[in-house]
N, C-alpha and C positions, 0 to 999 in steps of 0.2 A: 339488609333490606334497602338501605339508602343506595347502595351500589347498584341494586336492581332497577331502581326508578330511573336514573339517568339513561341506562341502556334502552329502556322502553321508549323514553323520549327521543333518544338518538335514532331508534328504529323508526319511530313515527316521522321524524324529520327526514330520514332517508326516503321513506315511502312517499312523502309529499313532494320531495325534490325529484324523485323518479317520475312522478305523475305530471309535474308542471310543464316539461317540454311538450309541445304539441305532437301528437302521434300521427303517423302517416295514415291517410284514409284507406280503409279496408274496403273490399268489395261489399261487405255487409253494410258498412256505414254509408257507402255511396247508394246502394239499393234502397236503404231506409230513407235517405235524403230525397231520392227520386220519387219514392212513394208519397212522401210528404208534399212535394211539389205537385204531383199528380192530384192529390186530394185538394190542394189549394186551388188548382186550375178548375176542378169540378165545382168547388164552392163559389168561385167568382162567376163561372158560367151559369150556375143555377140561381144566383141572387141578383139583386139590383146593385151590384158592386161594379163601379167603373174602373177603379184602380186599387190594387192591394200592394203595399210596400212592407217588406219584412226584413229587419236587420237582426242578425244573430252572429255574435263574435265579429269576425272580420268579413262576413259574407252578407251581401245585400241582394234581395230578390224582389223584382218588381213585375207584377202581372197586371196588364191593363187590357181593356177591350178597345177595339178599333171601331168606335161608333161613327167616325167620320166617313168610313167607306160604306156604300150601300149594300155590299154583298154579304159580309160575314155574320148573319144571325146564327147559323148553325155551328160555326167554329169561331166564336167571338174572341176568346182570350188569345192574346199574342204571346205565345211561348214557343220556344224552339221545338219542344216535343210535339206540338200541334201542327207544325208546318207541313210535314209530309202528307197530312190529310187534306190540305188545301189545294194543291195543284190541280186535282181533278175538277175543281169548281170553276176553272178558268173559262170554259167556252160560252157562258151566257151572252145573250144579245147585247146588253149595255156595254160590254167591254169591246165590242167590234169597232164602234166609231173612234175609239181612242187610238187604234193601231194605224189606220190608213194614212194620217198625216205624216207619220214617221216612215211609212213604207211606200208612200206615193211614188217615189222615184223607182222603186223596185217592181211593184205590181199595183195596178189600179184597183183590182178587186181582191178581197180577202181569200177567196177560195183557191186561186192559183198560188198565192203566197204560201198557203198551208201545204199544198202539194210540193212546192219548191223546197219548203222547209224539210219535208220528209226525205226528198232526194238529196238535199245538201247534207242532212244528218248521216245518211248512209255512206256518202263518199268521203267526207272529211270529219275528223274527230271534233266534237264541239268543245268550246270553252265552258267548263262546268263551274257551278256556284260553290264557293268554298265554305259558305255558312248559310244557315237558315235565317230568314228575315223578309223584309219588303224591298222589292227591286225598284230602283229609280234610275231612269235614263239621263236625267239632267241634275245639275247641282242644286237647283231650287225651282219651285213652280214658276212657269212662264219663261224660264231661261232655255236656251237651245240645248239639245242633248249632247252628251259627251262625244258620242259617235253615231254615225248614220250608216246605212248599208252603202257600200262602195268606198267608204273612207279607208285610207291607209293608216295603220297604227304601228307604233313602235313598242317593243317589249318594255314593260314598266309604265306605259301610258294608261291613264285612268279611263276605264270603259263605262263604269256605272257606279252607283252607290247602293249598298245593302244596309238598310236600317235594321239593327238588331239590338234589343234591350235599350232603346232610346239613344243608341250610338250610331252615327253615320260612318260607315266603313267604305273607303274608296277601294274599289276592286280594279286591279291593274292587269293589263294583258301579259300573258306568260310567253308570248312570242310576237314577232313582227309579222305583218301581213295586211290583208285587205278584209274588211268586214263583209262577209257574203250574206249572212242572215242574222237577224236578231230574234231569238226564240222566246224570250220572256216578255211579259206585258208590263208596261210601266204602272207602278203603284200596286202590283199584285204580289202575293206571298210566293216566296221561292224556298226550296229546301236544299239541303246539302247534296252535291253532285247532280243537281238539275241542270240541263244544258241551258246556257244563257245566250251565247253567240257562236257563230261558225266563222272562224278566221282562216282564210286561205293564205298559206305562207308565200 
């Protein structure tokens, strides 16, 4: 009987040591995590919660509303999964005055610049956004933008900043050339693969 007890303990020890190393994430666990994140986003959106911070093991998740911007009552939480729903919200009238100062050299009125943007898009491949977040043309409010239409840029030069999950990510040019068009609006949400600039080699 005594000899049986240690083997049971040894088996238990083996099982616990087998479980202790972190297992690779499975599709099932990732799907479950995304469902939980989606539920948390809905919770934050439906309540008077401004910011929700969740820490679990070595993972940290922060969901916060952008109340500083006048636009997003319908898509208030700032989370990567929500970003694709925001670009269609870009055309409202308040956003139009923000663009002409940066585009004054290219076109005095917004309507021709939109037409030019469509023609530029068709002839040259646009520089696409590598991540979802908020697009900023300048390093800080009140400072000059990184680039303007007509500027010559080098590969690796910073074009803009994308704020994602409270991190400011500098986005660099993937080629050298001239900025022909700036397609994203300063301070607006952008999604992955959304065109940001047109660079003529």
